[in-house]
Phi, psi and omega in degrees: 000135180283345175220163182271094176290154187292326178296322170295323179299313184294323179290328174298315187275321186249348184081012181191163173285137173254141183256129183291133179245111188284138181227132185240105178283353179060037177282345184077195186222132181301334183280344176255312192259341180274303181259003173054037175266001176090358175085181180289147182299331183268354186270125178289165177306326181278011177066033186058041180291131181300143183298330180299330188253011183296132185079359181253111179265326180295125183298320176301322177291320176309303186294318180294319179297313183294319180292320181296320181296314182292322177296313182289320186274323182247356184069026184302140178235345177239138185225145173239127173285139175227108180275094192262307190296141178058227182235112188295334183261008183271074179193154175299147183305325187293321182292313183303308178306316184299314183292320178299316181296324179300308183284330186272337175276340185253344191226138185278069178278141179267337180205159183231126173245131182241118176267127180209188181247151181292342174264015179234057182224068178298159179305321187291321175297319180292323178299314182289324178300324180297317179296314183302317188292347174280343186263330182214156173289106188253136177237129174257118185255126179250131183274071186285322170069318180197161180261356186271118178299328176298322180284316179303324178288325181292318179273017175058040185293331178084019172201164175256177181299325182297326179291322177301313180302315183295320179298319170304316181292324180296319181288322182284333178295339177262008177076024186266147180279139185233130168239142181252150174254142182223123181259124173267129174101025175298146186298136178084356183267129172281169174307314184287331174304309184297318181293330176293324176300314180297317178302312180296311176302325178302337184263355184273156183278059181273154177256349177182167185210144171246133181230143168199165175283166178290131168252134172266117190251136180308140174086002183265164172296328174296328176301309185297318181298320181286330171285330178279324178215083186309141179236154182290132176251153186279130170269184187303309190294318179300320183287316176299318176302306181294319176302316179302327178286312180310313189291337179297335182266002182262140180310141188290347181258006181275121179294132176263100194282345180190140171237002175216167178219168184238139168229132179308144186302320183295340184254352181269117177281312182194154348275156175257101185272147177270339184268139179276183189295315182299328181282325175297310178305308180304313176297318181293316179296317178304313185295318181295320175303305183294331178277345185068037179239164184207166176299131172090000184282349171246008178297143181304321186288337183059029180272102170087230191107139185281151175262125183290132178287357186291137178280148176283154178296148179273137180274131182237149174261131184265172187293335176279002180100332177282164188248153177228189179224143179269130176291121188294337180285317182259343183077004182261142178289152176300319187237168180283155181298335179301332174157123180293309183290327181296316180299318179295313183297307184288324184268311185271309188282315179301317185274355170282339182047055177305329185294341183262005182294327184293330179281331185274337188246116177293336181269356179071022181219157183221130177254122182240138170257130176246099183263106191106056185297327175060243179258002167106000187304309185295312176297317180298316175305311180296321176295314176307309191296324195255357190291341181258006181262167176278341184282134177258141176255133176243101183255117176252112187254149182238135177206128185277324190258080177291333182297316174293321175299321177295323184287346183276347177303127181104351186253354172289153187287322181266138181298326184291329175292325177295320178298314175304313185292325181289323178293324180287325182292325181275319187244354178071358177202166175202159182242129179232107185057230181278354190259157182226133182241127177228134178254129171259113181271137181127193182294126184289326176299334175277311190294328182299345178294345180283355186254129179284156179292156175049046181232005190238132181281320180204161184233122167259107183254126185305159182279068182290137180265129184294348177290332185238330184227057181297342180290342182262004178229024178287154169308317187288319173298318177300321180287335178288316182297326181299313183297338184277343182287142169285160175307131182092350181285163188209165184236141176239137174217143179284349181245147181226034178294162189304307186302321181288317180296317179301315178295323175297315178293322179298322185280002172101024177253151171259126194246128169236140180288145178274164176291333171310161181303322179231160172117159181223156166242127184234138176239140172305127180288158176282134183137165180278130182297331183296337177279347183287165177289147184224356179249315183223159174290176181299337174264010174094357178285141189287139178266157173283136185238142173210070195297332179265358184047047173208005181292150178283165176305310181299319175302319179291313177299316177302317182296314178299313184293322182293320175292326174293323179295316177304318182284344187287000000 
């Protein structure tokens, strides 16, 4: 595992997974009921009360309902009480102690989690928490959310970051376990703001952390703000990309107690994700595996960091003497056995006609997207060909599997190509003569957002196989790629299988087979893309679809198969 997931942590600590049992003491919140300021802008009227106990007031009934559900659905044998709604410590100690005695004396809880605020920890409460921690495995969860005071003020949190630090200090002085909550995507925060929050929280004496994206919930002040002046919300691909970086700044031994959150559909205003929690986790692990990164590898202490169990790709020699690499997941080589260098030269470089660019371009430059950079053959051949020409190439390459690219260093025939690959893995870009190559590592569908429409002269699209990478041959992605091309631009791919060609034609390309055994050259057809087919090909065959440009391979194939069965 590339990060310390909470389920594994619980099995190490308790010998089993514990299922959270939500409990609402109905204590209210000092930021609502104390200062009458209405609470945080993102917090709903029910104080984030768990959906399982909605409408149930008696604490015993809440607990028994939740336990019955967990036993019946998951076969649960271990339980953790979670006083989540509002502020668990906003009550006189006598009343708080009474509720604790009730739940801990009657029910077999292995641990107790209390959700509270850093400004609601009076000395009397801390005294009791210290005593309570001797009786049960106690966790105090603080809704810190961010380190930035400007954001805390905007979301009307009611305290500043200095208060958060004092709250942590008070709890740690009593020897208590502390977990922090972190929201990604708060209004006004940049990517760097969020990574700075992760860096700072990674240096705090925390025992666990919960992370999730921002939800705009019906009936909140944030809903009103979003309706009056909409702000950008994070989608699935951006969240996974951001979260993978956030985890790198957190200590490798810190349990990640949550990476997603739930809001009932009827209450959620935005965002509406199509991927479930399990799919988000799967995508996160895959991305971190392929990029060769892990929780803690950027932490200041450098203590640890997980070693990925993923195997590196096997290096193979092809018949033209050049080498390629076999993908460990699919067992398929990146290039045909007939020749890796041969395929790049005959399919991509020769049909790109780079030597004619000087006459065609008044600007003396050419912009190329290399989607599926792999080990660099296409880009490196182009740089070699043009380094003595006056034409400059701007190559923007995309590659998800940095680990395989890294493992290929030393296997190119020419030493300088190995040096180029090493520089790209380390610095992401290099200059050769008048040309520039930059590699964007990660999910191409997310990274392509950095490319403006009508800004690209040509696209080299790797020969993605729909058996393994249906997300790279969908009508929706191909339509997007069409929009990135300048007038007169074109797309080349080493694959020409039926599903891919159908998608290209439906997306508005005119497709011609290359002289090579496989491969196509596609040019945007004349006409409005809105007039093109979007569900099936002209002969009725179902296309691969990814309308949100974030679906997994399996989800895309499943949807296509379901549509074919309906039409059968």
